[in-house]
Each structure stands twice: as structure tokens, then as C-alpha cells.
C-alpha positions in Angstrom: 116.3 67.9 109.8 118.0 69.2 113.0 119.9 72.5 112.4 123.2 72.6 113.6 124.9 75.3 116.0 126.8 77.7 113.8 129.0 80.6 114.7 127.8 83.7 112.7 130.7 85.3 111.0 130.3 89.0 109.2 133.3 89.8 106.9 135.8 87.8 109.3 134.3 89.4 112.4 132.2 87.7 115.0 128.8 89.2 115.6 128.3 91.0 118.9 124.9 91.2 120.5 124.5 93.9 123.3 121.5 93.6 125.4 120.1 96.2 127.9 120.7 94.7 131.3 117.2 96.4 132.5 115.4 94.1 129.8 113.2 91.8 131.7 110.1 90.8 129.4 106.4 90.4 130.4 106.6 88.2 133.1 109.1 88.8 136.0 108.5 85.2 137.3 110.0 83.5 134.3 113.4 83.8 133.0 113.8 87.0 131.6 114.0 88.0 127.9 117.5 89.0 128.5 118.6 85.8 130.1 117.0 83.6 127.4 118.6 85.7 124.5 121.8 85.6 126.3 121.7 81.6 126.6 120.5 81.5 122.9 122.8 83.6 121.3 125.7 82.3 123.2 125.2 78.9 122.3 125.2 80.0 118.5 128.7 81.4 119.0 127.6 85.2 119.2 129.6 87.4 121.6 126.8 88.6 124.2 127.4 91.8 126.4 124.7 93.0 128.8 125.0 96.7 129.5 123.2 99.7 129.8 121.9 100.9 126.3 120.6 104.4 125.6 118.4 103.3 122.8 116.6 100.0 122.1 116.7 96.7 124.0 118.9 94.5 121.8 121.6 95.8 119.3 123.4 93.6 116.7 126.8 94.7 115.8 125.8 98.6 116.3 123.6 98.3 113.0 120.4 96.6 114.0 118.3 97.8 116.9 115.2 96.0 118.6 113.0 97.9 121.0 110.6 95.3 122.7 107.3 96.5 124.3 104.5 94.7 125.9 101.1 95.9 125.0 100.6 97.8 128.2 104.2 99.5 128.2 103.4 100.5 124.4 100.0 102.1 125.4 101.8 103.9 128.1 104.5 105.2 125.8 102.0 105.9 123.1 100.0 108.1 125.6 103.0 110.0 126.6 104.2 110.5 123.1 107.5 108.6 124.3 107.2 105.9 121.7 107.5 108.6 118.9 110.8 109.8 120.4 112.1 106.5 120.9 111.5 105.1 117.3 112.6 108.4 115.5 116.0 108.4 117.6 116.4 104.7 116.9 115.9 105.0 113.2 118.3 108.1 113.0 121.2 106.3 115.0 121.0 102.8 113.6 120.6 101.9 109.8 117.8 99.1 110.7 115.4 99.6 113.8 112.5 97.6 114.8 109.8 98.0 117.3 108.3 94.8 118.6 105.2 94.8 120.5 104.3 91.5 122.2 101.1 90.2 124.1 97.6 89.6 123.8 94.6 92.0 123.0 91.0 90.8 124.3 88.5 91.9 122.2 85.8 91.5 124.5 
């Protein structure tokens, strides 16, 4: 069964997604995470705005905040204790905040 494109409505208002314009993803040669998200959510009927965000990489309706990190970026942020300030600030400002770490770890 194929899903249909739907417009997401919350209490009579159209959902809005703000994406940090600096968001690029793990591989700069591929289309960026920002570009893919803009296309995906626009096709779902969600208003998308690319702008400079103080916290997070993606924010839905000023309520849900996502911070994406590659493994290398996460380790750098961890070693500098930057990640702890980031997630603390996000969780203090947004009702729902998430840290997503992407990539592969080689055990050998």
C-alpha cells in the first residue's frame, strides 16, 4: 500500500520546520541533509524555512528540536565538553529535544 502525500495540520495551523542553513550532513559532495529535508517536507505540505538557528539543526513549530552530529563531530564536541552545553540549552528551551548521532564505527 502506497502512502499518500498529506498536509500536516496541528489545531488548524500548518506545521513549520526551521532548518539551520549551515546544516550540510556527513558528505558535502552529496545533496545536503538540509536540501533533502527541504524537499521532503515541502512535498508533505509543511512550510520550510532555512535560517540561522541558535540551537539545533531542525526545529518543528518551536517545540521539537533535533541536533544532528556525525560521529567525528560528536567526539570533537564531547572532548571539548561543548555537547553537554548544547543538549542542556536545547532541553531548557524546547519541550522536546533530540540528539541524533549518525555514522559507522569500526570495531577493528
